[in-house]
KEGUVEX-898986 format. One line per field, with one value per residue: residue number from 1; residue in one letter; chain; x, y, z of N, C-alpha, C in turn. Coordinates in Angstrom, 1 decimal. Each point is the difference from the previous one (the first is absolute). Layout:
BEGIN
n: [NUM_...]
res: [A_...]
chain: [A_...]
n_X: [X_...]
n_Y: [Y_...]
n_Z: [Z_...]
ca_X: [X_...]
ca_Y: [Y_...]
ca_Z: [Z_...]
c_X: [X_...]
c_Y: [Y_...]
c_Z: [Z_...]
END
This chain:
BEGIN
n: [1_2_3_4_5_6_7_8_9_10_11_12_13_14_15_16_17_18_19_20_21_22_23_24_25_26_27_28_29_30_31_32_33_34_35_36_37_38_39_40_41_42_43_44_45_46_47_48_49_50_51_52_53_54_55_56_57_58_59_60_61_62_63_64_65_66_67_68_69_70_71_72_73_74_75_76_77_78_79_80_81_82_83_84_85_86_87_88_89_90_91_92_93_94_95_96_97_98_99_100_101_102_103_104_105_106_107_108_109_110_111_112_113_114_115_116_117_118_119_120_121_122_123_124_125_126_127_128_129_130_131_132_133_134_135_136_137_138_139_140_141_142_143_144_145_146_147_148_149_150_151_152_153_154_155_156_157_158_159_160_161_162_163_164_165_166_167_168_169_170_171_172_173_174_175_176_177_178_179_180_181_182_183_184_185_186_187_188_189_190_191_192_193_194_195_196_197_198_199_200_201_202_203_204_205_206_207_208_209_210_211_212_213_214_215_216_217]
res: [M_A_L_D_P_K_V_G_P_A_A_D_G_T_R_Q_Q_S_A_T_D_R_T_C_E_K_V_L_D_A_A_L_A_C_F_A_E_L_G_Y_G_A_T_R_I_A_D_I_H_Q_R_S_G_V_S_V_G_S_I_Y_H_H_F_G_N_K_E_G_I_A_A_A_L_H_R_T_C_L_A_E_Y_R_D_G_L_L_R_A_M_E_A_A_E_G_A_Q_A_L_V_R_A_G_V_V_W_H_L_D_W_A_A_A_R_P_Q_R_A_R_F_V_L_N_M_G_R_E_V_P_L_A_A_T_A_G_D_D_R_M_A_H_A_A_F_V_R_A_L_F_S_L_L_A_P_Y_V_E_R_G_A_V_V_S_M_P_P_D_L_Y_A_A_Q_I_L_G_P_C_L_E_L_L_R_L_W_L_A_D_N_S_P_I_D_P_A_T_A_R_D_P_L_A_A_A_V_W_R_A_L_R_G_T_A_A_A_S_R_T_P]
chain: [A_A_A_A_A_A_A_A_A_A_A_A_A_A_A_A_A_A_A_A_A_A_A_A_A_A_A_A_A_A_A_A_A_A_A_A_A_A_A_A_A_A_A_A_A_A_A_A_A_A_A_A_A_A_A_A_A_A_A_A_A_A_A_A_A_A_A_A_A_A_A_A_A_A_A_A_A_A_A_A_A_A_A_A_A_A_A_A_A_A_A_A_A_A_A_A_A_A_A_A_A_A_A_A_A_A_A_A_A_A_A_A_A_A_A_A_A_A_A_A_A_A_A_A_A_A_A_A_A_A_A_A_A_A_A_A_A_A_A_A_A_A_A_A_A_A_A_A_A_A_A_A_A_A_A_A_A_A_A_A_A_A_A_A_A_A_A_A_A_A_A_A_A_A_A_A_A_A_A_A_A_A_A_A_A_A_A_A_A_A_A_A_A_A_A_A_A_A_A_A_A_A_A_A_A_A_A_A_A_A_A_A_A_A_A_A_A]
n_X: [-32.4_-0.8_-0.6_1.0_-1.1_1.2_0.3_0.7_-0.2_-0.7_1.0_0.9_-0.8_-0.2_1.3_0.3_-1.0_0.5_1.2_-0.5_-0.6_1.1_0.8_-0.9_0.0_1.3_0.1_-0.9_0.7_1.1_-0.4_-0.6_1.1_0.8_-0.8_0.1_1.3_0.4_-0.7_-0.8_-0.7_0.1_-0.3_1.3_0.6_0.5_-1.3_-0.4_1.0_-0.2_-1.3_0.1_1.0_-0.9_1.0_0.2_1.2_0.1_-0.4_0.7_0.9_-0.5_-0.1_1.0_-1.0_-0.4_-0.5_1.1_0.6_-0.8_0.2_1.3_0.0_-0.7_0.8_1.1_-0.4_-0.5_1.1_0.6_-0.7_0.0_1.3_0.2_-0.7_0.6_1.2_-0.3_-0.4_1.1_0.5_-0.9_-0.9_-0.6_-1.1_-0.7_0.6_-0.3_-1.2_-0.2_0.6_-0.8_-1.0_0.1_0.4_-1.0_-0.8_0.3_0.0_-1.0_-0.6_0.5_-0.4_-0.2_1.4_0.0_-0.9_0.6_1.1_-0.5_-0.6_1.1_0.3_-1.3_-0.1_1.0_-0.2_0.6_-0.9_-0.1_1.4_-0.5_-0.8_0.5_1.2_-0.4_-0.5_1.0_0.8_-0.7_0.0_1.3_0.1_-0.7_0.7_1.1_-0.4_-0.4_1.2_0.4_-0.7_0.5_0.6_0.2_0.4_0.7_0.3_0.1_1.1_0.5_-0.4_-0.7_1.2_0.3_0.9_0.1_-1.3_0.4_1.1_-0.8_-0.9_1.0_0.8_-0.9_-0.9_1.1_-0.1_-1.3_-0.3_0.6_-0.6_-1.1_0.1_0.5_-1.0_-0.2_-1.0_0.3_-0.9_-0.6_0.4_0.8_0.7_-0.5_0.4_0.8_-0.6_-0.2_1.3_0.6_-0.8_0.4_1.2_-0.1_-0.7_0.9_0.9_-0.7_0.0_-1.0_0.9_0.7_-1.2_-0.1_1.3_0.8_0.7]
n_Y: [-18.4_0.7_0.4_0.9_0.5_0.6_-1.3_-0.5_-1.2_-0.2_0.6_-0.6_-1.1_0.3_0.3_-1.1_-0.7_0.6_-0.3_-1.2_0.0_0.5_-0.9_-1.0_0.5_0.2_-1.2_-0.6_0.6_-0.3_-1.3_0.0_0.6_-0.9_-1.0_0.7_0.2_-1.2_-0.8_-1.1_0.3_1.3_-0.6_0.2_-1.2_0.7_0.3_-1.3_-0.4_1.0_-0.2_-1.3_0.1_-0.8_-0.9_0.2_-0.5_0.7_1.1_-0.4_-0.2_1.1_0.7_-0.2_0.8_1.0_-0.9_-0.6_1.2_0.3_-1.2_0.1_1.2_-0.6_-1.1_0.8_0.8_-1.0_-0.6_1.1_0.3_-1.2_-0.2_1.3_-0.3_-1.2_0.5_1.0_-0.9_-0.7_1.2_0.0_0.6_-1.0_-0.4_1.1_-0.1_-1.3_0.2_0.8_-0.8_-0.9_0.8_0.3_-1.2_-0.4_0.9_-0.3_-1.3_0.2_0.7_-1.0_-0.9_1.3_-0.1_-0.6_0.8_1.0_-0.5_-0.3_1.2_0.4_-0.9_-0.4_1.3_0.1_-1.0_-0.7_-0.5_-0.5_0.1_1.1_-0.2_-1.2_0.5_1.0_-1.0_-0.7_1.0_0.3_-1.2_0.0_1.2_-0.5_-1.1_0.7_0.8_-1.1_-0.5_1.3_-0.1_-1.2_0.4_1.2_-0.7_-0.8_1.2_0.3_0.4_-0.9_0.6_-1.0_-0.2_-0.3_-0.8_-0.3_0.2_-0.4_-0.4_-0.4_-0.4_-0.5_-0.5_-0.6_0.5_-0.4_-1.0_0.3_0.2_-1.0_-0.6_0.7_-0.3_-1.2_0.2_0.5_-0.8_-0.1_0.9_-1.2_0.5_-1.1_0.9_0.9_-1.0_-0.1_1.0_0.8_-0.4_0.2_1.1_0.3_-0.4_0.6_1.0_-0.2_-0.1_1.0_-1.0_-0.8_-0.8_0.7_-0.1_-0.9_-0.2_0.5_-0.3]
n_Z: [33.2_0.8_-1.1_0.0_0.4_0.4_0.0_-1.0_-0.5_1.1_0.7_-0.7_0.1_1.3_0.1_-0.7_0.7_1.1_-0.5_-0.2_1.2_0.5_-0.7_0.3_1.3_-0.1_-0.6_0.9_0.9_-0.6_-0.2_1.2_0.4_-0.6_0.4_1.2_-0.2_-0.4_0.8_0.1_-1.1_0.4_1.1_0.2_-0.1_-1.0_-0.2_0.2_-0.8_-0.7_0.1_-0.2_-0.9_-0.4_-0.1_-1.3_0.2_1.1_-0.7_-1.1_0.9_0.6_-1.2_-0.7_0.1_-0.8_-0.8_0.3_-0.2_-1.1_-0.3_0.3_-0.7_-1.0_0.2_0.1_-1.0_-0.7_0.2_-0.1_-1.1_-0.4_0.3_-0.4_-1.1_-0.1_0.3_-0.8_-0.8_0.2_0.0_-1.0_0.8_-0.4_-0.5_0.5_1.2_-0.2_-0.4_1.0_0.8_-0.7_0.1_1.3_0.2_-0.8_0.6_1.3_-0.3_-0.9_1.0_0.8_-0.9_-0.4_0.0_1.2_0.5_-0.5_0.5_1.2_0.0_-0.5_0.9_0.0_-0.1_0.9_0.8_-0.9_0.8_-1.1_0.0_0.6_-1.0_0.0_0.3_-0.8_-0.7_0.2_-0.2_-1.1_-0.4_0.4_-0.6_-1.0_0.1_0.1_-1.0_-0.7_0.4_-0.3_-1.1_-0.1_1.2_-0.7_-1.0_0.9_0.6_-1.3_0.5_-0.8_-1.2_-0.4_-0.6_-1.2_0.7_-1.3_0.4_1.2_-0.5_-1.1_0.9_0.7_-0.9_-0.7_0.9_0.6_-0.8_-0.3_1.3_0.4_-1.0_0.3_1.3_-0.2_-0.9_1.2_0.0_1.3_0.4_0.1_1.2_-0.2_0.7_-0.8_-0.7_1.1_0.7_-1.1_-0.5_1.2_0.1_-1.3_0.2_1.2_-0.6_-0.9_1.1_0.6_0.9_0.0_0.5_-0.9_-0.6_1.0_-0.3_0.8_-1.1]
ca_X: [0.1_-1.0_0.5_-0.3_-1.0_0.5_1.0_-0.3_-0.8_-1.4_0.0_0.4_-1.2_-0.9_0.5_-0.2_-1.4_-0.3_0.6_-0.8_-1.3_0.2_0.2_-1.2_-0.8_0.5_-0.5_-1.4_-0.3_0.5_-0.9_-1.2_0.2_0.1_-1.2_-0.9_0.5_0.2_-0.9_0.6_0.6_1.2_1.0_1.0_0.8_1.1_-0.6_-0.1_1.4_0.5_-0.7_0.2_1.4_0.2_0.6_-0.9_0.1_-0.8_-1.4_-0.4_0.2_-1.1_-1.4_-0.1_-0.2_-0.8_-1.3_0.3_0.0_-1.4_-0.8_0.4_-0.5_-1.4_-0.3_0.4_-1.0_-1.2_0.2_0.0_-1.3_-0.9_0.3_-0.5_-1.4_-0.5_0.3_-0.9_-1.3_0.1_0.0_-1.3_-1.0_-1.4_-0.1_0.1_1.4_0.9_-0.2_0.5_1.5_0.5_-0.2_1.0_1.4_0.1_0.2_1.2_1.2_0.2_0.4_1.3_0.9_-0.6_0.7_-0.3_-1.4_-0.1_0.6_-0.9_-1.2_0.3_0.8_-0.5_0.1_1.3_1.0_-0.5_0.5_-0.7_0.8_-0.2_-1.5_-0.3_0.4_-0.9_-1.4_0.1_0.1_-1.4_-0.9_0.3_-0.5_-1.5_-0.3_0.3_-1.0_-1.3_0.1_-0.3_-1.4_-0.8_-0.9_-1.1_-0.9_-0.7_-1.0_-0.9_0.4_0.5_-0.8_0.7_0.2_1.3_1.2_0.8_-0.6_0.2_1.1_-0.4_-0.9_0.6_1.0_-0.4_-0.4_1.2_0.9_-0.2_0.5_1.5_0.5_-0.1_0.9_1.4_0.2_-0.2_-1.3_-1.0_0.3_-0.3_1.1_-0.4_-0.3_-1.4_-0.9_-0.1_-1.3_-1.1_0.2_-0.2_-1.4_-0.7_0.4_-0.7_-1.4_-0.1_0.3_-0.6_-1.0_-1.2_0.2_0.7_-0.9_-0.7_0.9_1.4_0.8]
ca_Y: [1.4_0.9_1.1_1.4_0.5_1.2_-0.5_-1.3_0.0_0.5_1.5_0.4_-0.1_1.1_1.2_-0.1_0.2_1.4_0.8_-0.2_0.7_1.5_0.3_-0.1_1.1_1.1_-0.1_0.2_1.5_0.7_-0.3_0.7_1.4_0.1_-0.3_1.1_1.2_-0.2_-1.0_-1.3_-0.3_0.7_-0.3_-1.0_-0.5_0.9_1.1_-0.5_-0.1_1.4_0.5_-0.9_-0.2_-1.5_-0.3_-0.6_-1.5_-0.4_0.1_-1.1_-1.2_-0.1_0.1_-0.6_1.1_1.1_-0.6_-0.7_1.1_0.4_-1.1_0.0_1.2_-0.2_-0.9_0.7_1.0_-0.7_-0.6_1.0_0.5_-1.0_-0.3_1.1_0.0_-1.1_0.4_1.1_-0.6_-0.9_0.8_0.6_-0.7_0.1_-0.1_1.2_0.5_-0.8_0.5_1.4_-0.1_-0.4_1.1_1.0_-0.4_0.0_1.4_0.6_-0.6_0.6_1.4_0.1_-0.6_0.1_-0.6_-1.5_-0.2_0.2_-1.2_-1.2_0.2_0.1_-1.2_-0.9_0.7_0.4_-1.0_-1.4_-0.9_-1.3_-1.0_0.0_0.1_-1.1_0.4_1.1_-0.5_-0.7_1.0_0.7_-1.0_-0.1_1.2_-0.1_-1.0_0.6_1.0_-0.6_-0.6_1.0_0.3_-1.2_-0.1_0.9_-0.5_-1.1_0.5_0.8_1.4_0.3_-0.8_-1.2_-0.1_-0.8_0.7_0.8_1.3_0.9_0.9_0.9_0.8_0.9_0.8_0.5_1.4_0.9_-0.1_1.0_1.3_0.0_0.1_1.4_0.9_-0.2_0.6_1.5_0.3_0.1_1.0_-0.6_-0.6_-1.3_0.1_0.5_-1.1_-1.1_-0.2_-0.4_-1.3_-1.1_-0.1_-0.6_-1.4_-0.7_-0.1_-1.1_-1.3_-0.2_-1.0_0.3_0.0_1.2_1.1_0.3_0.2_0.4_-1.2]
ca_Z: [0.5_-0.6_-0.8_0.4_-0.9_-0.8_-1.0_-0.5_-1.3_0.2_0.0_-1.4_-0.8_0.4_-0.5_-1.4_-0.3_0.3_-1.1_-1.2_0.2_-0.2_-1.4_-0.7_0.4_-0.8_-1.4_-0.1_0.3_-1.2_-1.1_0.2_-0.4_-1.5_-0.7_0.3_-0.7_-1.4_-0.5_0.0_-1.3_-0.2_1.0_-0.4_1.1_0.3_0.9_1.3_0.5_0.3_1.2_1.2_0.3_0.0_-1.3_-0.9_0.1_1.2_-0.3_-0.8_0.8_1.0_-0.5_-1.3_-1.0_0.5_0.4_1.3_1.0_0.1_0.7_1.4_0.6_0.1_1.1_1.2_0.3_0.4_1.3_1.0_0.1_0.5_1.4_0.9_0.1_0.9_1.4_0.4_0.2_1.2_1.2_0.2_0.8_-0.5_-1.5_-0.7_0.1_-0.8_-1.4_-0.1_0.0_-1.4_-0.9_0.4_-0.4_-1.4_-0.4_0.6_-0.6_-1.3_0.2_0.6_-0.9_-1.4_-1.1_0.0_-0.4_-1.5_-0.7_0.1_-0.7_-1.4_-0.4_-1.1_-1.3_-0.3_0.1_-0.3_1.0_-0.2_0.7_1.4_0.3_0.9_1.3_0.4_0.3_1.3_1.1_0.2_0.6_1.4_0.6_0.1_1.1_1.3_0.3_0.4_1.4_1.0_-0.1_0.1_1.2_-0.1_-1.0_0.6_1.0_-0.7_0.1_-1.4_-0.9_-0.5_-1.4_-0.3_0.6_-0.9_-0.3_1.1_-0.3_-1.0_0.7_1.0_-0.6_-1.3_-0.1_0.1_-1.1_-1.0_0.6_0.0_-1.4_-0.4_0.8_-0.4_-1.3_0.2_-0.7_1.0_1.0_1.3_0.7_0.6_1.5_0.2_-0.5_0.9_0.7_-0.9_-0.6_1.0_0.3_-1.1_0.0_1.1_-0.3_-0.9_0.6_1.3_0.0_0.7_1.4_0.4_-0.2_1.2_1.2_-0.3_-0.1]
c_X: [-1.0_0.7_-0.4_-1.1_0.5_1.0_-0.5_-1.0_-1.4_0.0_0.3_-1.2_-1.0_0.5_-0.2_-1.4_-0.4_0.5_-0.8_-1.3_0.2_0.2_-1.3_-0.9_0.4_-0.5_-1.4_-0.4_0.4_-1.0_-1.3_0.1_0.1_-1.3_-1.0_0.4_0.1_-1.1_0.7_0.7_1.3_1.2_1.0_0.6_1.1_-0.5_-0.1_1.3_0.5_-0.6_0.3_1.4_0.3_0.5_-1.1_0.0_-0.8_-1.5_-0.5_0.1_-1.2_-1.4_-0.1_-0.1_-1.0_-1.4_0.1_0.0_-1.4_-0.8_0.3_-0.5_-1.5_-0.4_0.3_-1.1_-1.3_0.1_0.0_-1.5_-0.9_0.3_-0.4_-1.5_-0.6_0.3_-1.0_-1.4_0.0_-0.1_-1.4_-0.9_-1.4_0.0_0.1_1.4_1.0_-0.1_0.6_1.5_0.6_-0.1_1.1_1.4_0.2_0.3_1.3_1.3_0.3_0.4_1.4_1.1_-0.5_0.7_-0.3_-1.5_-0.2_0.6_-0.9_-1.3_0.3_0.8_-0.4_0.0_1.4_1.0_-0.5_0.6_-0.7_0.7_-0.3_-1.5_-0.4_0.3_-0.9_-1.3_0.1_0.1_-1.3_-0.9_0.2_-0.4_-1.5_-0.4_0.2_-1.0_-1.3_0.0_-0.3_-1.5_-0.9_-0.8_-1.2_-1.0_-0.9_-1.1_-1.0_0.3_0.5_-0.8_0.9_0.0_1.2_1.2_0.8_-0.6_0.3_1.1_-0.4_-1.0_0.6_1.0_-0.4_-0.4_1.1_0.8_-0.1_0.5_1.5_0.6_-0.1_0.9_1.4_0.3_-0.2_-1.3_-1.1_0.4_-0.2_1.2_-0.5_-0.4_-1.4_-1.0_-0.1_-1.4_-1.1_0.1_-0.2_-1.4_-0.8_0.3_-0.7_-1.4_-0.2_0.2_-0.7_-1.1_-1.2_0.2_0.7_-0.9_-0.6_0.9_1.4_0.8_1.2]
c_Y: [0.9_1.2_1.3_0.6_1.1_-0.5_-1.3_0.0_0.5_1.5_0.5_0.0_1.1_1.3_0.1_0.3_1.5_0.9_-0.2_0.7_1.5_0.3_0.0_1.1_1.3_0.0_0.3_1.5_0.8_-0.2_0.8_1.5_0.2_-0.2_1.2_1.2_-0.2_-0.8_-1.3_-0.2_0.7_-0.3_-1.1_-0.5_1.0_1.2_-0.5_-0.2_1.3_0.5_-0.8_-0.1_-1.5_-0.3_-0.6_-1.6_-0.5_0.1_-1.1_-1.3_-0.2_0.0_-0.5_1.1_1.0_-0.6_-0.7_1.0_0.4_-1.0_0.0_1.2_-0.1_-0.9_0.7_1.0_-0.6_-0.7_1.0_0.5_-1.1_-0.3_1.1_0.1_-1.0_0.3_1.0_-0.6_-0.9_0.8_0.6_-0.8_0.2_0.0_1.3_0.6_-0.7_0.4_1.4_-0.1_-0.4_1.2_1.1_-0.4_0.1_1.5_0.6_-0.5_0.7_1.4_0.2_-0.5_0.1_-0.6_-1.5_-0.2_0.2_-1.1_-1.2_0.2_0.0_-1.2_-0.7_0.7_0.2_-1.2_-1.4_-1.0_-1.4_-1.1_-0.1_0.0_-1.1_0.4_1.1_-0.5_-0.8_1.0_0.7_-1.0_-0.1_1.2_0.0_-0.9_0.7_1.1_-0.6_-0.6_1.0_0.3_-1.1_-0.1_0.9_-0.4_-1.1_0.5_0.9_1.5_0.5_-1.0_-1.2_0.0_-0.8_0.8_0.9_1.4_1.0_1.0_1.0_1.0_1.1_1.0_0.7_1.4_1.0_0.1_1.2_1.4_0.0_0.1_1.4_0.9_-0.2_0.5_1.5_0.4_0.1_1.0_-0.6_-0.7_-1.3_0.1_0.4_-1.0_-1.1_-0.3_-0.3_-1.3_-1.1_-0.2_-0.7_-1.5_-0.7_-0.2_-1.2_-1.3_-0.3_-1.1_0.4_0.0_1.3_1.2_0.5_0.2_0.4_-1.3_-0.1]
c_Z: [-0.7_-0.7_0.7_-0.9_-0.9_-1.1_-0.5_-1.2_0.2_0.0_-1.3_-0.9_0.3_-0.6_-1.5_-0.4_0.2_-1.1_-1.3_0.1_-0.2_-1.5_-0.8_0.3_-0.8_-1.4_-0.1_0.3_-1.2_-1.2_0.2_-0.3_-1.5_-0.7_0.2_-0.9_-1.5_-0.7_-0.2_-1.4_-0.2_0.9_-0.5_1.2_0.4_0.9_1.4_0.7_0.4_1.3_1.3_0.4_0.0_-1.4_-1.0_0.1_1.2_-0.2_-0.8_0.8_0.9_-0.6_-1.5_-1.1_0.6_0.5_1.3_1.1_0.3_0.8_1.5_0.7_0.3_1.2_1.3_0.4_0.5_1.4_1.1_0.2_0.6_1.5_0.9_0.1_0.9_1.4_0.5_0.3_1.2_1.3_0.3_0.8_-0.5_-1.6_-0.7_0.1_-0.9_-1.5_-0.2_-0.1_-1.3_-1.0_0.3_-0.3_-1.5_-0.5_0.5_-0.6_-1.3_0.2_0.5_-1.0_-1.5_-1.1_0.0_-0.4_-1.5_-0.8_0.0_-0.9_-1.5_-0.5_-1.2_-1.3_-0.5_-0.2_-0.4_1.0_-0.1_0.8_1.5_0.4_0.9_1.4_0.5_0.3_1.4_1.2_0.2_0.7_1.5_0.7_0.2_1.1_1.4_0.3_0.4_1.3_1.1_0.0_0.4_1.3_0.0_-1.0_0.6_1.0_-0.7_0.1_-1.4_-0.9_-0.5_-1.5_-0.3_0.5_-0.9_-0.2_1.1_-0.3_-1.0_0.6_0.9_-0.7_-1.4_0.0_0.1_-1.3_-1.1_0.5_-0.1_-1.4_-0.4_0.8_-0.4_-1.3_0.0_-0.7_1.0_1.1_1.4_0.6_0.6_1.5_0.2_-0.5_0.9_0.5_-1.0_-0.6_1.0_0.4_-1.1_-0.1_1.1_-0.3_-1.0_0.6_1.2_-0.1_0.8_1.5_0.5_-0.1_1.3_1.2_-0.5_-0.1_1.0]
END
């Protein structure tokens, strides 16, 4: 007899997983707010418990400790950022539009989610995450491969300059980072939205291949 999709072990497992996901999301949202307001060092598990409403026991069960929470939050923020950036670039038509899409997403994501962007940018200085460094490197390597796969057809045609694959992410996203560091620290009067066009144009000039110089990509 087939199980009713609304009852039985499979449905129970789905409901349990959904409840777990909601619990973890509450903890991560609360942790992000606490880290932003109090700083990572001063934040206690009790602060995250109070803001999230999730029991201390459940927090320890799902994350182990504060460093585990920070590591999970870091992975979540970066996954959201990277997935969105790759989707934006996949939707672009032509080499110049693809490069521009990467720059624009980078700036817009940080402007729309400043707490997440600030946490990601400051992570290395604030949080000791040696235990998760291997996973972070693997995720970054996968992102670099996916980014290069979008550029590869244009590299082959000469519309984008050829260089080691690892350098494309740095070339496309690097020029935005210093602006965002200053802006997120309230030390820059330049709104990221106004930087879209000049930064995208500068990145394209750096990446434009000889075949793109004489025609629109």
